[in-house]
C-alpha positions in Angstrom: -37.2 -26.6 -52.4 -40.0 -28.5 -50.5 -39.1 -31.4 -48.2 -41.4 -34.4 -47.7 -40.9 -35.8 -44.2 -42.0 -39.3 -43.1 -42.9 -37.9 -39.7 -44.5 -34.6 -38.8 -42.3 -32.2 -36.9 -43.6 -30.4 -33.9 -42.7 -26.7 -33.3 -41.2 -26.1 -30.0 -39.6 -23.3 -28.0 -36.9 -24.6 -25.7 -33.2 -24.6 -25.1 -30.8 -27.4 -24.7 -27.1 -28.1 -24.3 -25.4 -29.6 -27.4 -22.2 -31.5 -27.2 -20.6 -32.9 -30.4 -17.4 -34.4 -31.7 -16.4 -34.2 -35.3 -13.2 -36.1 -34.8 -11.1 -33.3 -33.4 -12.3 -33.3 -29.8 -15.5 -32.6 -28.0 -17.2 -29.2 -28.3 -20.2 -27.7 -26.6 -22.7 -24.9 -27.0 -26.3 -24.0 -26.1 -29.0 -24.5 -28.7 -32.5 -23.4 -29.3 -34.8 -26.3 -30.4 -37.0 -25.2 -33.3 -38.8 -28.4 -34.0 -38.6 -32.0 -33.1 -40.1 -35.5 -33.6 -39.0 -39.0 -32.6 -36.5 -39.2 -35.4 -34.7 -35.8 -35.2 -34.7 -32.2 -34.4 -33.8 -28.8 -35.9 -31.7 -26.5 -33.7 -30.3 -23.0 -33.9 -26.8 -22.5 -32.5 -24.1 -19.9 -32.4 -21.5 -22.4 -33.6 -21.1 -24.3 -36.9 -21.2 -28.1 -36.7 -19.7 -30.5 -39.3 -22.3 -32.9 -40.9 -21.5 -36.4 -39.8 -20.5 -35.3 -36.3 -21.9 -37.3 -33.4 -24.1 -35.1 -31.3 -25.6 -35.4 -27.8 -28.5 -33.1 -26.9 -29.6 -32.5 -23.3 -32.8 -30.6 -22.6 -34.8 -29.9 -19.5 -36.6 -33.3 -19.6 -35.0 -35.4 -22.3 -31.6 -36.5 -23.7 -30.8 -38.0 -27.1 -27.8 -39.1 -29.2 -27.7 -38.4 -32.9 -25.8 -37.3 -35.9 -25.5 -33.9 -37.6 -27.2 -34.1 -41.0 -26.8 -30.5 -42.1 -25.6 -27.1 -40.9 -26.4 -23.9 -42.7 -26.1 -20.2 -41.9 -29.2 -18.2 -41.2 -29.2 -14.5 -39.9 -25.9 -14.7 -38.1 -26.7 -18.2 -36.5 -26.5 -21.7 -37.7 -29.5 -24.0 -38.4 -28.6 -27.6 -37.6 -30.4 -30.8 -38.4 -29.9 -33.8 -36.0 -31.0 -37.3 -36.8 -31.5 -39.3 -33.6 -29.8 -42.7 -33.4 -32.4 -43.7 -30.8 -35.6 -42.2 -29.5 -35.0 -39.5 -26.8 -35.1 -40.8 -23.2 -35.8 -39.1 -19.9 -33.0 -37.0 -18.6 -31.0 -38.4 -15.7 -32.3 -41.9 -16.3 -30.0 -44.7 -17.4 -29.8 -44.5 -21.1 -31.3 -47.7 -22.6 -28.6 -47.6 -25.3 -25.4 -47.8 -23.2 
């Protein structure tokens, strides 16, 4: 299956902290960011996330709030798609969306 995206995704190699809540309490794990654009990101995690969960991603330079769109297994890990609710903003700045 081939996907047609509205925005080009940029390959990246970085790690981030991922916090999410699927309605049964907050959970947390580290994530490897595979690709990103202003609308979303694809991550690799050791934990499964439920689509529809609210997710907060914190990297070295940026933070963002989004929603889990998909989560599938891949070689003993999970590939997770996050759709940002807002554009990422600089870490440790006051979120423009509070």
